[in-house]
C-alpha positions as YAML, in Angstrom:
chain: A
units: angstrom
residues:
- id: 1
  name: UNK
  ca: [-89.12, 22.09, -6.70]
- id: 2
  name: UNK
  ca: [-90.91, 20.62, -9.74]
- id: 3
  name: UNK
  ca: [-89.44, 22.06, -12.81]
- id: 4
  name: UNK
  ca: [-91.42, 22.95, -15.99]
- id: 5
  name: UNK
  ca: [-91.05, 20.81, -19.10]
- id: 6
  name: UNK
  ca: [-90.86, 22.57, -22.33]
- id: 7
  name: UNK
  ca: [-90.44, 21.62, -25.99]
- id: 8
  name: UNK
  ca: [-86.90, 22.26, -27.33]
- id: 9
  name: UNK
  ca: [-88.35, 24.36, -29.99]
- id: 10
  name: UNK
  ca: [-90.01, 26.61, -27.33]
- id: 11
  name: UNK
  ca: [-86.46, 27.27, -25.84]
- id: 12
  name: UNK
  ca: [-84.96, 27.81, -29.16]
- id: 13
  name: UNK
  ca: [-87.61, 30.26, -30.21]
- id: 14
  name: UNK
  ca: [-87.12, 32.39, -27.12]
- id: 15
  name: UNK
  ca: [-83.38, 32.63, -27.84]
- id: 16
  name: UNK
  ca: [-84.22, 33.43, -31.36]
- id: 17
  name: UNK
  ca: [-86.45, 36.23, -30.45]
- id: 18
  name: UNK
  ca: [-83.25, 38.10, -29.41]
- id: 19
  name: UNK
  ca: [-80.86, 36.65, -31.94]
- id: 20
  name: UNK
  ca: [-82.49, 35.59, -35.05]
- id: 21
  name: UNK
  ca: [-80.63, 32.82, -36.87]
- id: 22
  name: UNK
  ca: [-80.98, 34.99, -40.08]
- id: 23
  name: UNK
  ca: [-78.40, 37.33, -38.56]
- id: 24
  name: UNK
  ca: [-75.63, 34.90, -38.44]
- id: 25
  name: UNK
  ca: [-72.62, 35.23, -40.67]
- id: 26
  name: UNK
  ca: [-72.38, 33.23, -43.88]
- id: 27
  name: UNK
  ca: [-69.55, 31.00, -42.55]
- id: 28
  name: UNK
  ca: [-71.28, 30.20, -39.31]
- id: 29
  name: UNK
  ca: [-73.29, 27.14, -38.21]
- id: 30
  name: UNK
  ca: [-75.73, 28.54, -35.59]
- id: 31
  name: UNK
  ca: [-79.03, 26.59, -34.67]
- id: 32
  name: UNK
  ca: [-79.87, 23.00, -33.78]
- id: 33
  name: UNK
  ca: [-76.71, 20.86, -34.56]
- id: 34
  name: UNK
  ca: [-78.07, 17.66, -33.00]
- id: 35
  name: UNK
  ca: [-81.44, 16.67, -31.73]
- id: 36
  name: UNK
  ca: [-85.24, 16.95, -32.35]
- id: 37
  name: UNK
  ca: [-86.70, 20.39, -31.86]
- id: 38
  name: UNK
  ca: [-90.17, 18.77, -31.02]
- id: 39
  name: UNK
  ca: [-88.69, 16.61, -28.30]
- id: 40
  name: UNK
  ca: [-89.25, 17.70, -24.58]
- id: 41
  name: UNK
  ca: [-86.53, 19.62, -22.86]
- id: 42
  name: UNK
  ca: [-86.24, 18.47, -19.17]
- id: 43
  name: UNK
  ca: [-83.29, 21.03, -18.49]
- id: 44
  name: UNK
  ca: [-80.66, 22.89, -20.26]
- id: 45
  name: UNK
  ca: [-77.03, 23.30, -19.61]
- id: 46
  name: UNK
  ca: [-75.68, 26.74, -20.72]
- id: 47
  name: UNK
  ca: [-72.01, 27.20, -21.88]
- id: 48
  name: UNK
  ca: [-69.55, 28.86, -24.08]
- id: 49
  name: UNK
  ca: [-68.11, 25.63, -25.65]
- id: 50
  name: UNK
  ca: [-69.40, 22.10, -25.73]
- id: 51
  name: UNK
  ca: [-66.75, 19.66, -24.54]
- id: 52
  name: UNK
  ca: [-66.83, 16.19, -23.48]
- id: 53
  name: UNK
  ca: [-66.56, 17.41, -19.93]
- id: 54
  name: UNK
  ca: [-69.52, 19.59, -20.60]
- id: 55
  name: UNK
  ca: [-71.38, 16.47, -22.13]
- id: 56
  name: UNK
  ca: [-70.65, 14.61, -18.88]
- id: 57
  name: UNK
  ca: [-72.00, 17.57, -16.85]
- id: 58
  name: UNK
  ca: [-75.21, 17.61, -18.78]
- id: 59
  name: UNK
  ca: [-75.62, 13.89, -17.95]
- id: 60
  name: UNK
  ca: [-74.98, 14.63, -14.27]
- id: 61
  name: UNK
  ca: [-77.65, 17.14, -14.34]
- id: 62
  name: UNK
  ca: [-80.18, 15.18, -16.37]
- id: 63
  name: UNK
  ca: [-80.16, 18.10, -18.88]
- id: 64
  name: UNK
  ca: [-81.06, 16.88, -22.35]
- id: 65
  name: UNK
  ca: [-80.33, 20.26, -24.02]
- id: 66
  name: UNK
  ca: [-76.97, 22.04, -24.25]
- id: 67
  name: UNK
  ca: [-77.07, 25.67, -25.50]
- id: 68
  name: UNK
  ca: [-73.63, 27.06, -26.25]
- id: 69
  name: UNK
  ca: [-72.15, 30.13, -27.93]
- id: 70
  name: UNK
  ca: [-69.87, 28.24, -30.27]
- id: 71
  name: UNK
  ca: [-71.39, 25.45, -32.59]
- id: 72
  name: UNK
  ca: [-70.00, 22.05, -31.72]
- id: 73
  name: UNK
  ca: [-70.18, 21.35, -35.58]
- id: 74
  name: UNK
  ca: [-68.57, 24.16, -37.39]
- id: 75
  name: UNK
  ca: [-67.14, 22.44, -40.51]
- id: 76
  name: UNK
  ca: [-68.63, 19.39, -42.17]
- id: 77
  name: UNK
  ca: [-68.20, 16.01, -40.42]
- id: 78
  name: UNK
  ca: [-67.43, 13.39, -43.08]
- id: 79
  name: UNK
  ca: [-67.41, 10.41, -40.54]
- id: 80
  name: UNK
  ca: [-68.37, 10.04, -36.76]
- id: 81
  name: UNK
  ca: [-65.94, 7.26, -35.55]
- id: 82
  name: UNK
  ca: [-64.89, 9.01, -32.36]
- id: 83
  name: UNK
  ca: [-61.43, 9.79, -33.64]
- id: 84
  name: UNK
  ca: [-61.84, 13.53, -32.62]
- id: 85
  name: UNK
  ca: [-63.49, 15.38, -29.71]
- id: 86
  name: UNK
  ca: [-66.35, 16.68, -32.00]
- id: 87
  name: UNK
  ca: [-67.07, 13.24, -33.23]
- id: 88
  name: UNK
  ca: [-67.10, 11.89, -29.66]
- id: 89
  name: UNK
  ca: [-69.42, 14.77, -28.57]
- id: 90
  name: UNK
  ca: [-71.80, 13.84, -31.35]
- id: 91
  name: UNK
  ca: [-71.84, 10.44, -30.49]
- id: 92
  name: UNK
  ca: [-72.60, 11.05, -26.87]
- id: 93
  name: UNK
  ca: [-75.34, 13.33, -27.89]
- id: 94
  name: UNK
  ca: [-77.03, 10.86, -30.00]
- id: 95
  name: UNK
  ca: [-76.55, 7.98, -27.51]
- id: 96
  name: UNK
  ca: [-77.96, 9.86, -24.61]
- id: 97
  name: UNK
  ca: [-80.45, 11.93, -26.64]
- id: 98
  name: UNK
  ca: [-79.00, 15.37, -25.85]
- id: 99
  name: UNK
  ca: [-79.83, 18.10, -28.25]
- id: 100
  name: UNK
  ca: [-77.09, 20.55, -29.03]
- id: 101
  name: UNK
  ca: [-77.99, 24.11, -30.00]
- id: 102
  name: UNK
  ca: [-75.74, 27.17, -30.50]
- id: 103
  name: UNK
  ca: [-76.42, 30.88, -30.99]
- id: 104
  name: UNK
  ca: [-73.11, 32.30, -32.24]
- id: 105
  name: UNK
  ca: [-72.61, 35.22, -34.62]
- id: 106
  name: UNK
  ca: [-76.37, 35.89, -34.62]
- id: 107
  name: UNK
  ca: [-76.04, 36.45, -30.82]
- id: 108
  name: UNK
  ca: [-72.99, 38.68, -31.63]
- id: 109
  name: UNK
  ca: [-74.90, 40.84, -34.08]
- id: 110
  name: UNK
  ca: [-77.94, 42.02, -32.07]
- id: 111
  name: UNK
  ca: [-78.50, 44.72, -29.31]
- id: 112
  name: UNK
  ca: [-78.59, 42.95, -26.02]
- id: 113
  name: UNK
  ca: [-75.92, 40.40, -27.42]
- id: 114
  name: UNK
  ca: [-72.44, 39.79, -26.67]
- id: 115
  name: UNK
  ca: [-70.90, 43.25, -27.74]
- id: 116
  name: UNK
  ca: [-73.62, 44.93, -25.57]
- id: 117
  name: UNK
  ca: [-72.60, 42.86, -22.65]
- id: 118
  name: UNK
  ca: [-68.97, 44.07, -23.28]
- id: 119
  name: UNK
  ca: [-70.25, 47.54, -23.21]
- id: 120
  name: UNK
  ca: [-72.19, 46.91, -19.96]
- id: 121
  name: UNK
  ca: [-68.94, 45.80, -18.32]
- id: 122
  name: UNK
  ca: [-67.32, 48.93, -19.22]
- id: 123
  name: UNK
  ca: [-70.20, 51.25, -18.53]
- id: 124
  name: UNK
  ca: [-70.23, 52.70, -22.08]
- id: 125
  name: UNK
  ca: [-73.00, 55.02, -23.24]
- id: 126
  name: UNK
  ca: [-74.35, 56.46, -26.46]
- id: 127
  name: UNK
  ca: [-73.74, 52.91, -28.09]
- id: 128
  name: UNK
  ca: [-74.07, 52.17, -31.70]
- id: 129
  name: UNK
  ca: [-73.25, 49.02, -33.91]
- id: 130
  name: UNK
  ca: [-69.80, 49.20, -35.20]
- id: 131
  name: UNK
  ca: [-70.35, 47.46, -38.60]
- id: 132
  name: UNK
  ca: [-73.98, 47.08, -39.73]
- id: 133
  name: UNK
  ca: [-74.61, 43.79, -41.59]
- id: 134
  name: UNK
  ca: [-78.38, 43.42, -42.42]
- id: 135
  name: UNK
  ca: [-79.29, 47.00, -43.85]
- id: 136
  name: UNK
  ca: [-80.38, 47.84, -40.29]
- id: 137
  name: UNK
  ca: [-78.39, 50.22, -38.05]
- id: 138
  name: UNK
  ca: [-79.34, 48.24, -34.82]
- id: 139
  name: UNK
  ca: [-77.87, 44.80, -36.32]
- id: 140
  name: UNK
  ca: [-74.33, 43.97, -36.95]
- id: 141
  name: UNK
  ca: [-70.96, 43.12, -35.51]
- id: 142
  name: UNK
  ca: [-69.27, 45.04, -32.89]
- id: 143
  name: UNK
  ca: [-70.19, 48.03, -30.99]
- id: 144
  name: UNK
  ca: [-68.94, 51.58, -30.04]
- id: 145
  name: UNK
  ca: [-69.74, 53.79, -27.12]
- id: 146
  name: UNK
  ca: [-68.32, 56.31, -24.70]
- id: 147
  name: UNK
  ca: [-67.02, 56.29, -21.14]
- id: 148
  name: UNK
  ca: [-68.64, 58.41, -18.57]
- id: 149
  name: UNK
  ca: [-65.68, 60.68, -18.72]
- id: 150
  name: UNK
  ca: [-62.20, 60.43, -20.47]
- id: 151
  name: UNK
  ca: [-59.55, 58.53, -18.35]
- id: 152
  name: UNK
  ca: [-55.85, 58.15, -18.83]
- id: 153
  name: UNK
  ca: [-54.85, 55.05, -20.74]
- id: 154
  name: UNK
  ca: [-53.24, 53.41, -17.82]
- id: 155
  name: UNK
  ca: [-56.42, 53.75, -15.76]
- id: 156
  name: UNK
  ca: [-58.44, 52.58, -18.73]
- id: 157
  name: UNK
  ca: [-56.24, 49.49, -19.11]
- id: 158
  name: UNK
  ca: [-56.78, 48.61, -15.42]
- id: 159
  name: UNK
  ca: [-60.56, 49.07, -15.93]
- id: 160
  name: UNK
  ca: [-60.44, 46.55, -18.71]
- id: 161
  name: UNK
  ca: [-58.39, 44.01, -16.78]
- id: 162
  name: UNK
  ca: [-60.92, 44.36, -13.85]
- id: 163
  name: UNK
  ca: [-64.07, 44.38, -15.93]
- id: 164
  name: UNK
  ca: [-63.23, 41.12, -18.11]
- id: 165
  name: UNK
  ca: [-61.34, 39.25, -15.36]
- id: 166
  name: UNK
  ca: [-57.89, 39.31, -16.91]
- id: 167
  name: UNK
  ca: [-54.69, 38.69, -14.81]
- id: 168
  name: UNK
  ca: [-52.83, 40.33, -17.81]
- id: 169
  name: UNK
  ca: [-53.72, 41.79, -21.29]
- id: 170
  name: UNK
  ca: [-51.70, 42.72, -24.41]
- id: 171
  name: UNK
  ca: [-52.18, 46.03, -25.90]
- id: 172
  name: UNK
  ca: [-50.64, 48.62, -28.29]
- id: 173
  name: UNK
  ca: [-50.08, 52.23, -27.69]
- id: 174
  name: UNK
  ca: [-52.37, 54.57, -29.57]
- id: 175
  name: UNK
  ca: [-52.18, 58.21, -30.34]
- id: 176
  name: UNK
  ca: [-54.01, 59.61, -27.36]
- id: 177
  name: UNK
  ca: [-53.10, 60.25, -23.67]
- id: 178
  name: UNK
  ca: [-56.78, 59.73, -22.71]
- id: 179
  name: UNK
  ca: [-59.52, 57.28, -23.67]
- id: 180
  name: UNK
  ca: [-63.14, 58.17, -24.08]
- id: 181
  name: UNK
  ca: [-64.64, 56.50, -27.24]
- id: 182
  name: UNK
  ca: [-64.28, 52.82, -27.10]
- id: 183
  name: UNK
  ca: [-65.13, 50.05, -29.76]
- id: 184
  name: UNK
  ca: [-65.51, 46.46, -28.81]
- id: 185
  name: UNK
  ca: [-66.11, 43.03, -30.63]
- id: 186
  name: UNK
  ca: [-66.36, 39.71, -28.75]
- id: 187
  name: UNK
  ca: [-64.37, 36.79, -30.06]
- id: 188
  name: UNK
  ca: [-61.80, 37.12, -33.07]
- id: 189
  name: UNK
  ca: [-62.41, 40.76, -33.89]
- id: 190
  name: UNK
  ca: [-59.32, 41.66, -35.98]
- id: 191
  name: UNK
  ca: [-61.57, 42.23, -39.23]
- id: 192
  name: UNK
  ca: [-63.07, 45.24, -37.51]
- id: 193
  name: UNK
  ca: [-59.88, 47.08, -36.54]
- id: 194
  name: UNK
  ca: [-60.27, 49.53, -39.51]
- id: 195
  name: UNK
  ca: [-63.83, 50.04, -38.53]
- id: 196
  name: UNK
  ca: [-62.88, 50.95, -35.06]
- id: 197
  name: UNK
  ca: [-60.36, 53.41, -36.39]
- id: 198
  name: UNK
  ca: [-62.85, 54.92, -38.71]
- id: 199
  name: UNK
  ca: [-65.32, 55.27, -35.86]
- id: 200
  name: UNK
  ca: [-62.70, 57.51, -34.37]
- id: 201
  name: UNK
  ca: [-62.55, 55.17, -31.18]
- id: 202
  name: UNK
  ca: [-59.59, 55.89, -28.94]
- id: 203
  name: UNK
  ca: [-59.43, 52.19, -27.91]
- id: 204
  name: UNK
  ca: [-60.53, 48.79, -29.42]
- id: 205
  name: UNK
  ca: [-61.21, 45.64, -27.32]
- id: 206
  name: UNK
  ca: [-61.35, 42.23, -28.79]
- id: 207
  name: UNK
  ca: [-59.65, 38.86, -28.68]
- id: 208
  name: UNK
  ca: [-57.27, 36.85, -30.89]
- id: 209
  name: UNK
  ca: [-55.04, 39.65, -32.09]
- id: 210
  name: UNK
  ca: [-51.84, 38.64, -33.94]
- id: 211
  name: UNK
  ca: [-48.64, 40.22, -33.89]
- id: 212
  name: UNK
  ca: [-48.84, 42.04, -37.28]
- id: 213
  name: UNK
  ca: [-52.46, 42.93, -36.62]
- id: 214
  name: UNK
  ca: [-51.39, 44.75, -33.33]
- id: 215
  name: UNK
  ca: [-48.41, 46.19, -35.19]
- id: 216
  name: UNK
  ca: [-50.69, 47.98, -37.67]
- id: 217
  name: UNK
  ca: [-52.52, 49.69, -34.86]
- id: 218
  name: UNK
  ca: [-49.66, 51.32, -33.27]
- id: 219
  name: UNK
  ca: [-50.04, 55.10, -33.16]
- id: 220
  name: UNK
  ca: [-53.62, 54.84, -34.49]
- id: 221
  name: UNK
  ca: [-55.75, 53.21, -31.72]
- id: 222
  name: UNK
  ca: [-55.04, 51.53, -28.44]
- id: 223
  name: UNK
  ca: [-55.94, 47.93, -29.36]
- id: 224
  name: UNK
  ca: [-56.55, 45.61, -26.54]
- id: 225
  name: UNK
  ca: [-56.68, 41.79, -26.59]
- id: 226
  name: UNK
  ca: [-58.48, 40.54, -23.60]
- id: 227
  name: UNK
  ca: [-58.81, 36.85, -24.91]
- id: 228
  name: UNK
  ca: [-61.31, 35.04, -26.84]
- id: 229
  name: UNK
  ca: [-62.83, 33.34, -24.00]
- id: 230
  name: UNK
  ca: [-62.85, 36.43, -21.85]
- id: 231
  name: UNK
  ca: [-64.66, 38.63, -24.38]
- id: 232
  name: UNK
  ca: [-67.34, 36.13, -25.01]
- id: 233
  name: UNK
  ca: [-68.17, 34.25, -21.76]
- id: 234
  name: UNK
  ca: [-71.17, 36.70, -21.06]
- id: 235
  name: UNK
  ca: [-73.00, 34.83, -23.71]
- id: 236
  name: UNK
  ca: [-73.92, 32.25, -21.16]
- id: 237
  name: UNK
  ca: [-75.37, 34.83, -19.00]
- id: 238
  name: UNK
  ca: [-77.39, 36.18, -21.87]
- id: 239
  name: UNK
  ca: [-78.90, 32.65, -22.51]
- id: 240
  name: UNK
  ca: [-79.75, 32.40, -18.66]
- id: 241
  name: UNK
  ca: [-81.39, 35.69, -18.57]
- id: 242
  name: UNK
  ca: [-83.38, 35.16, -21.80]
- id: 243
  name: UNK
  ca: [-84.68, 31.62, -20.60]
- id: 244
  name: UNK
  ca: [-85.45, 32.26, -17.04]
- id: 245
  name: UNK
  ca: [-87.25, 35.38, -17.68]
- id: 246
  name: UNK
  ca: [-89.51, 33.61, -20.13]
- id: 247
  name: UNK
  ca: [-89.72, 30.35, -18.36]
- id: 248
  name: UNK
  ca: [-88.89, 31.07, -14.61]
- id: 249
  name: UNK
  ca: [-89.69, 27.24, -13.55]
- id: 250
  name: UNK
  ca: [-87.56, 25.75, -16.32]
- id: 251
  name: UNK
  ca: [-84.32, 23.98, -15.25]
- id: 252
  name: UNK
  ca: [-81.48, 26.19, -16.78]
- id: 253
  name: UNK
  ca: [-78.19, 25.56, -15.41]
- id: 254
  name: UNK
  ca: [-74.79, 27.61, -15.88]
- id: 255
  name: UNK
  ca: [-72.03, 25.16, -16.72]
- id: 256
  name: UNK
  ca: [-69.25, 24.95, -14.14]
- id: 257
  name: UNK
  ca: [-66.79, 23.60, -16.58]
- id: 258
  name: UNK
  ca: [-64.11, 26.13, -17.56]
- id: 259
  name: UNK
  ca: [-63.58, 25.66, -21.19]
- id: 260
  name: UNK
  ca: [-60.78, 28.23, -21.51]
- id: 261
  name: UNK
  ca: [-57.60, 26.62, -22.43]
- id: 262
  name: UNK
  ca: [-55.47, 29.73, -22.24]
- id: 263
  name: UNK
  ca: [-53.31, 30.09, -19.03]
- id: 264
  name: UNK
  ca: [-51.30, 32.91, -17.73]
- id: 265
  name: UNK
  ca: [-48.44, 33.04, -15.30]
...
């Protein structure tokens, strides 16, 4: 099969039709981190994180564009000597003319984005943005919705484990025996705990919750930490769906490199 060749800018525009870069948080660094937007894209490798293994996977697949959820350059780079993984990734990208693009909190903040995918996994209905950020009710971080019907906490926790592919989860006890209204946020969502409680959600699902953050939810809401990776990996599916719908003959590849470094026994 002959694959279609696109401009990198055309692929970027397609993603940003869903998740405009203007919607990213102020601390973020979404967009084209390395490369020339007017260069031709012969294939795109889609991933959550850019690692050195992902870079080599792109070389093997002859994909000269990598689209990730997490930006490979998040803080400033003062030198590129190869002394860190980020520096080596940038070196490889420049040496082999591979463009690196990320859609991060802008993809978290839109309908059809990461939070929406989390809701899909749980079958939530009547969805709303949890915290609007752009003076628009349909743009913002997190989402809240309702299950088809209330279910006991234990059954809900089993549903969460199955939906997000967890072997185990950590959670706190809320003040309800049944769960009906559920708030979600992909990645590190501790900053939205209070919003989840104010929304009168019975449960809140996110990642990276610390001990004292969990402690403060006890008796107020069932807080469930499914893991950062597990809550956001659906971003890769979003990239694939958006690109292949617009350009069905373009070579878009799902990365096979597992970049989740958290392991469970």
